C-alpha positions as CSV (number, residue, x, y, z in Angstrom):
1,X,93.5,94.8,110.2
2,X,90.0,93.6,110.8
3,X,87.8,96.6,111.1
4,X,84.3,96.6,112.7
5,X,81.6,97.7,110.4
6,X,79.9,100.7,111.6
7,X,76.4,100.8,109.9
8,X,75.1,104.1,109.1
9,X,72.0,105.1,107.4
10,X,74.1,106.0,104.1
11,X,75.4,102.8,103.9
12,X,72.1,101.0,104.1
13,X,70.5,103.5,101.5
14,X,73.5,102.7,99.1
15,X,72.9,98.7,99.8
16,X,69.3,98.9,99.1
17,X,69.8,101.1,96.1
18,X,72.2,98.4,94.7
19,X,69.6,95.6,94.8
20,X,67.0,97.6,93.3
21,X,68.3,98.9,90.2
22,X,67.4,97.3,86.9
23,X,69.3,99.1,84.3
24,X,72.7,100.1,85.2
25,X,73.2,103.1,82.8
26,X,70.2,104.8,83.7
27,X,72.3,105.6,87.1
28,X,75.0,108.0,87.3
29,X,74.8,107.8,91.2
30,X,72.9,111.3,91.5
31,X,69.4,111.2,90.3
32,X,65.9,111.4,91.5
33,X,65.4,107.8,92.8
34,X,63.8,108.0,96.4
35,X,65.9,105.1,97.7
36,X,69.4,106.7,96.9
37,X,71.2,109.5,98.4
38,X,70.5,113.4,97.3
39,X,73.4,115.5,97.4
40,X,75.7,113.0,98.4
41,X,79.3,113.5,99.8
42,X,82.2,111.4,99.4
43,X,82.2,110.7,103.0
44,X,78.6,109.4,103.3
45,X,79.2,107.0,100.3
46,X,82.6,105.5,100.9
47,X,81.2,102.9,103.6
48,X,78.2,102.0,101.2
49,X,80.4,101.5,98.1
50,X,82.8,99.2,100.2
51,X,80.2,97.2,101.8
52,X,78.5,96.5,98.5
53,X,81.4,95.5,96.8
54,X,82.0,93.0,99.7
55,X,78.6,91.6,99.1
56,X,78.9,91.3,95.3
57,X,82.7,90.1,95.6
58,X,81.8,87.6,98.2
59,X,78.0,86.9,96.6
60,X,77.8,86.0,93.0
61,X,81.4,86.7,92.0
62,X,82.5,84.1,94.3
63,X,79.7,81.6,93.7
64,X,80.3,81.2,89.9
65,X,83.9,81.1,90.3
66,X,84.1,78.6,93.3
67,X,81.8,76.4,91.3
68,X,83.4,76.7,88.0
69,X,86.9,75.9,89.8
70,X,85.4,73.1,91.7
71,X,86.0,74.8,95.0
72,X,82.5,73.8,95.6
73,X,79.6,71.9,94.1
74,X,76.3,72.6,93.2
75,X,73.8,70.3,95.0
76,X,70.2,71.4,94.0
77,X,68.4,74.0,92.2
78,X,70.1,76.6,89.9
79,X,73.6,75.9,91.9
80,X,73.4,72.3,90.5
81,X,72.9,73.6,86.9
82,X,75.9,76.2,87.3
83,X,78.0,72.9,88.3
84,X,77.1,71.4,84.9
85,X,77.8,75.0,83.2
86,X,74.1,75.3,82.4
87,X,73.7,78.9,83.0
88,X,71.8,81.6,80.7
89,X,72.2,85.3,80.4
90,X,69.5,86.0,82.8
91,X,71.7,84.2,85.6
92,X,74.1,86.7,85.4
93,X,72.2,89.9,85.2
94,X,71.9,90.7,88.6
95,X,75.8,90.6,89.3
96,X,76.1,92.9,86.3
97,X,73.2,95.3,86.9
98,X,72.3,95.7,90.6
99,X,75.8,94.7,91.6
100,X,79.2,95.7,89.8
101,X,77.5,98.8,87.7
102,X,74.6,100.4,89.5
103,X,75.5,99.4,92.9
104,X,79.2,99.8,92.9
105,X,81.0,101.5,89.8
106,X,78.4,104.1,89.2
107,X,78.8,105.2,92.9
108,X,82.5,105.1,92.6
109,X,82.5,107.3,89.5
110,X,80.1,109.6,91.2
111,X,82.2,109.8,94.6
112,X,85.4,110.4,92.6
113,X,84.0,113.2,90.5
114,X,82.5,115.0,93.8
115,X,85.5,114.4,95.6
116,X,87.7,116.1,92.8
117,X,85.2,118.9,92.3
118,X,85.7,119.8,96.3
119,X,89.2,119.3,96.5
120,X,89.2,115.9,98.6
121,X,91.8,114.0,96.3
122,X,92.3,111.6,99.0
123,X,88.5,110.4,98.9
124,X,88.9,110.6,95.0
125,X,92.0,108.5,94.9
126,X,90.2,105.8,97.4
127,X,87.5,105.9,94.9
128,X,89.6,105.3,91.8
129,X,91.0,102.3,93.5
130,X,87.7,100.7,94.3
131,X,86.7,101.6,90.9
132,X,89.9,99.6,89.8
133,X,89.2,96.8,92.2
134,X,85.6,96.5,90.6
135,X,86.2,97.1,87.1
136,X,89.0,94.9,86.9
137,X,87.0,91.8,88.1
138,X,84.1,92.8,85.6
139,X,86.4,92.6,82.6
140,X,88.1,89.5,83.9
141,X,84.6,87.9,83.9
142,X,83.5,89.1,80.7
143,X,86.4,90.7,78.8
144,X,85.1,93.7,76.9
145,X,82.8,95.7,78.8
146,X,81.4,99.3,78.8
147,X,83.6,101.9,80.6
148,X,84.4,105.1,78.7
149,X,80.7,105.5,77.9
150,X,79.2,104.3,81.2
151,X,78.0,106.4,84.0
152,X,76.3,108.9,81.9
153,X,72.7,108.6,83.3
154,X,70.1,109.0,80.6
155,X,72.5,110.9,78.4
156,X,73.6,107.4,77.4
157,X,72.0,104.2,77.9
158,X,73.8,102.5,75.3
159,X,77.5,102.9,75.8
160,X,80.1,101.2,73.9
161,X,82.1,98.1,75.2
162,X,85.8,99.1,75.5
163,X,88.1,96.4,74.5
164,X,89.8,94.7,77.5
165,X,93.3,95.5,76.5
166,X,92.2,99.2,76.7
167,X,90.6,98.6,79.9
168,X,93.8,97.3,81.2
169,X,95.4,100.5,80.6
170,X,92.6,102.1,82.2
171,X,93.0,100.0,85.4
172,X,96.9,101.0,85.5
173,X,96.0,104.8,85.1
174,X,93.4,104.9,87.4
175,X,95.7,103.1,90.1
176,X,98.5,105.5,89.4
177,X,96.5,108.7,89.3
178,X,95.0,107.3,93.0
179,X,99.0,106.6,94.2
180,X,99.8,110.4,93.2
181,X,96.9,111.7,94.8
182,X,97.5,109.8,98.0
183,X,101.0,110.5,98.1
184,X,100.7,114.2,98.4
185,X,98.8,116.5,101.4
186,X,95.6,117.4,99.6
187,X,94.8,119.8,102.1
188,X,91.2,119.1,102.6
189,X,89.4,119.1,105.8
190,X,87.5,115.7,105.5
191,X,89.5,112.6,105.1
192,X,88.6,108.8,105.2
193,X,88.7,107.6,108.6
194,X,87.8,104.7,110.8
195,X,83.9,106.2,110.6
196,X,83.6,105.5,107.0
197,X,86.6,103.4,105.7
198,X,85.4,99.8,106.5
199,X,88.6,98.5,104.7
200,X,91.5,100.4,106.0
201,X,90.1,102.9,108.5
202,X,91.4,106.0,106.8
203,X,95.1,104.5,106.8
204,X,96.2,106.1,103.4
205,X,99.3,104.2,103.3
206,X,97.7,100.9,103.2
207,X,95.7,102.1,100.2
208,X,98.6,103.0,98.5
209,X,100.0,99.6,99.2
210,X,96.8,98.0,98.0
211,X,97.1,100.1,94.7
212,X,100.4,98.7,94.0
213,X,99.2,95.1,94.7
214,X,96.6,95.5,92.4
215,X,98.9,96.8,89.8
216,X,100.9,93.7,90.2
217,X,98.0,91.5,89.9
218,X,96.8,93.1,86.6
219,X,100.2,92.9,85.2
220,X,100.4,89.3,85.7
221,X,97.2,88.5,84.5
222,X,98.6,89.6,81.0
223,X,101.4,87.1,80.7
224,X,100.2,85.6,77.7
225,X,99.9,88.8,75.7
226,X,102.5,91.2,77.2
227,X,106.2,90.2,77.1
228,X,107.2,92.9,79.7
229,X,104.3,91.9,82.2
230,X,106.5,89.8,84.5
231,X,109.2,92.7,84.9
232,X,106.1,95.2,85.4
233,X,104.6,93.1,88.0
234,X,107.7,92.3,90.0
235,X,108.5,96.2,89.7
236,X,105.3,97.0,92.1
237,X,105.9,94.0,94.4
238,X,107.9,96.0,97.2
239,X,105.4,98.8,97.3
240,X,102.5,96.5,97.8
241,X,101.3,94.8,101.0
242,X,103.5,93.8,103.8
243,X,103.1,90.8,106.0
244,X,99.9,90.6,107.8
245,X,98.1,93.2,105.6
246,X,94.9,92.6,103.3
247,X,92.2,94.6,101.8
248,X,89.1,93.0,103.1
249,X,86.0,93.8,105.3
250,X,84.9,91.8,108.3
251,X,81.2,91.7,108.7
252,X,79.7,92.3,112.0
253,X,77.3,89.3,112.0
254,X,74.3,90.7,114.0
255,X,70.7,89.4,113.5
256,X,70.2,92.2,110.9
257,X,70.6,90.6,107.3
258,X,72.7,93.6,106.4
259,X,75.6,92.9,108.8
260,X,76.0,89.0,107.7
261,X,78.6,87.6,105.5
262,X,77.2,86.8,102.2
263,X,78.0,83.2,102.1
264,X,76.6,82.7,105.4
265,X,73.5,84.5,104.2
266,X,73.3,82.3,101.1
267,X,73.9,78.9,103.2
268,X,71.5,80.0,105.7
269,X,68.6,81.0,103.0
270,X,69.5,78.5,100.2
271,X,71.9,75.7,101.0
272,X,72.0,74.5,97.4
273,X,75.9,74.5,97.4
274,X,77.9,72.0,98.8
275,X,81.6,72.3,99.8
276,X,82.8,68.9,98.0
277,X,85.0,68.9,95.1
278,X,88.6,69.1,93.8
279,X,89.7,71.4,96.5
280,X,88.1,69.2,99.5
281,X,89.5,66.1,97.9
282,X,93.1,67.6,97.6
283,X,93.0,69.5,100.9
284,X,91.7,65.9,102.9
285,X,94.3,63.9,101.0
286,X,97.3,66.2,102.1
287,X,96.0,66.5,105.4
288,X,96.0,69.9,105.1
289,X,95.3,71.8,108.4
290,X,93.1,74.6,106.6
291,X,90.5,71.8,105.9
292,X,89.1,72.4,109.2
293,X,88.4,76.0,108.8
294,X,87.3,75.9,105.3
295,X,84.7,73.2,105.6
296,X,82.5,71.5,108.1
297,X,83.0,68.1,108.2
298,X,79.8,67.5,110.2
299,X,77.7,68.8,107.1
300,X,79.1,69.2,103.6
301,X,76.5,72.1,102.9
302,X,78.2,74.1,105.5
303,X,81.3,76.4,105.5
304,X,83.7,76.1,108.2
305,X,84.1,78.8,110.6
306,X,86.7,81.2,108.7
307,X,84.5,81.7,105.8
308,X,81.1,80.4,106.8
309,X,80.1,82.6,110.0
310,X,78.0,85.8,109.8
311,X,80.9,87.5,111.1
312,X,83.4,86.1,108.8
313,X,85.5,88.5,106.5
314,X,85.4,89.0,102.7
315,X,88.8,89.4,101.2
316,X,89.7,91.4,98.3
317,X,93.2,90.8,98.2
318,X,96.0,89.9,100.8
319,X,99.6,89.9,101.4
320,X,99.7,86.1,100.8
321,X,98.2,86.5,97.4
322,X,100.9,89.0,96.6
323,X,103.6,86.6,97.6
324,X,102.4,84.1,95.1
325,X,102.2,86.7,92.5
326,X,105.8,87.3,93.3
327,X,106.6,83.7,93.0
328,X,104.9,83.3,89.7
329,X,106.5,86.3,88.2
330,X,110.1,85.3,89.5
331,X,109.3,81.5,88.0
332,X,108.3,82.8,84.8
333,X,111.5,85.0,85.0
334,X,113.6,82.1,85.3
335,X,115.1,83.3,88.9
336,X,113.9,79.6,90.6
337,X,115.6,80.7,94.1
338,X,113.4,83.7,94.3
339,X,110.3,82.1,93.3
340,X,111.0,79.2,95.8
341,X,111.6,81.8,98.5
342,X,108.3,84.0,97.7
343,X,106.3,80.8,97.3
344,X,107.5,79.6,100.9
345,X,106.5,83.0,102.2
346,X,103.1,82.9,100.7
347,X,102.2,79.5,101.9
348,X,103.5,80.3,105.5
349,X,101.7,83.9,105.2
350,X,98.4,82.0,104.4
351,X,98.6,79.4,107.0
352,X,99.3,82.3,109.8
353,X,96.2,84.1,108.3
354,X,93.9,80.9,108.3
355,X,95.0,78.6,111.2
356,X,97.4,80.7,113.1
357,X,100.2,78.3,112.8
358,X,103.0,78.0,110.1
359,X,103.9,74.5,110.9
360,X,102.4,73.0,107.8
361,X,104.4,75.1,105.5
362,X,107.5,72.8,105.9
363,X,105.3,69.9,104.5
364,X,104.8,71.8,101.0
365,X,108.3,73.8,101.2
366,X,110.1,74.0,97.9
367,X,113.5,74.7,96.6
368,X,115.3,76.2,93.5
369,X,115.5,72.8,92.6
370,X,112.4,71.5,93.0
371,X,109.7,74.7,92.3
372,X,107.4,74.3,89.5
373,X,104.4,76.6,88.2
374,X,102.2,73.7,89.3
375,X,103.2,74.1,93.0
376,X,102.7,77.8,93.1
377,X,99.3,77.7,91.4
378,X,97.7,74.9,93.3
379,X,98.9,76.3,96.9
380,X,97.4,79.6,95.6
381,X,94.1,78.0,94.3
382,X,94.2,76.6,97.9
383,X,94.9,79.8,99.8
384,X,92.5,81.7,97.5
385,X,89.4,79.7,98.9
386,X,86.3,81.4,97.3
387,X,88.2,84.1,95.7
388,X,87.1,85.0,92.1
389,X,90.8,85.1,91.4
390,X,91.0,81.3,91.3
391,X,89.0,81.2,87.9
392,X,91.3,83.8,86.6
393,X,94.4,82.0,87.7
394,X,92.9,78.5,85.9
395,X,92.3,80.3,82.7
396,X,95.9,81.9,82.7
397,X,97.7,78.9,83.6
398,X,95.6,75.7,83.2
399,X,96.3,75.0,87.1
400,X,95.1,73.0,89.0
401,X,94.1,70.3,86.4
402,X,90.5,70.2,86.6
403,X,88.4,67.9,84.8
404,X,84.8,68.9,83.4
405,X,81.8,67.0,85.5
406,X,80.1,64.3,83.9
407,X,76.8,65.5,82.2
408,X,78.5,69.1,81.6
409,X,76.9,71.2,78.6
410,X,80.2,72.2,77.1
411,X,81.2,68.9,76.0
412,X,84.1,68.5,78.6
413,X,85.4,72.1,78.6
414,X,85.3,74.4,81.5
415,X,84.0,78.3,81.3
416,X,86.5,80.6,80.2
417,X,83.8,83.9,80.5
418,X,80.4,84.4,81.3
419,X,77.5,85.3,78.8
420,X,76.8,88.9,78.6
421,X,73.7,89.7,80.8
422,X,69.9,89.6,79.4
423,X,69.4,93.2,80.0
424,X,72.4,94.2,78.1
425,X,71.3,91.9,75.1
426,X,67.6,93.5,75.3
427,X,68.5,97.0,76.0
428,X,72.0,98.0,74.6
429,X,72.4,97.6,70.7
430,X,76.3,97.9,71.2
431,X,76.4,94.6,73.4
432,X,78.8,91.9,71.6
433,X,76.9,88.7,70.7
434,X,76.9,85.7,73.1
435,X,78.4,83.0,71.9
436,X,79.5,80.5,74.4
437,X,81.0,80.1,77.8
438,X,84.2,78.9,76.3
439,X,84.7,82.4,74.7
440,X,88.4,83.5,75.3
441,X,89.0,87.0,76.9
442,X,91.8,89.1,75.4
443,X,94.4,88.1,78.3
444,X,93.6,84.4,77.8
445,X,94.9,84.1,74.4
446,X,95.8,80.5,73.1
């Protein structure tokens, strides 16, 4: 499933544009900024949107989550402060503006609109799925965020903040519409293909399965506040990813910075995060074979070969994650035999993906009589190394059991959301007041 990135000029233009935007709502994807495409087409935009998503997902989004969940530890500079939860609205500004809003979602929105107007409904569907992927991460990080009035350019530079509960309805509506579009022949001459679809190479069936997998994930996020969440999540599983499938981008890893994995770039340029902490400790103690591909034991400031090389992939979602979702949903539904079966399959699938052998799965295998929610979530935490999803899982379930580091600024608590970025506080009068990093989002009800 690994796709080699073919870098083309439109991709580079979009990446440059993502890094240069200062105010997300000044941009609606088509404007007079000379660094951006004029008269773009869906086929010219797709690769750039996917690539920028991977840079953001494997960049700041991954780093904040990995520090908060103690998969990594800040060793110096800003990262050391983040480990102690000492961050400010300025620290998340670039991820919000240059990343999620101006760099990714505004371009997704534009691509969808252009594709629909030109009858290219398959491109529109892919854009909707990418928009849901990123909007889901934004609302999981911050809670209430702009959407319904966003992406209007200068027509509205102070959009309202939609409630997270409504945003979750939006996520499912986007994915349902995308599935409908992808399930029919749109009759368009232009289709996503291997030249511009860096995730699935134009395989529309895989896009459909990714959409169902996302729906299962989003439903499960709401188990604290939605009594039907488990049933709805389980209903998506069979139509989701099959064994060996994943939504991800594999970087080329050439000398050009724009072709290198974002974690590799960070380690190469900054190296102020060490790969120590709770995850390192429990994997080393268990003799987990994934330890040797996650971490470089010769230097704790370096990642291992799987995620730390210039050509390492960035994963948005995978089959093994979906099986962990199934395991948790079955457990919550009191079907312990099915939970154990899905859990064992998830562990085996992750081992196959990471180390190429399932032998270790027997060491941590569970039965209906022994399976617990802690088993499921701890193994998922190990499997989703550097994924932002681990922070969401910890907030939902309390697993793994983490202790705030000594000297933290939250009086022993762990962060439960991010500050709204400084540019929003300054320029958007509708921005909610920043309170504390312990503010809970809607689905994280007590």
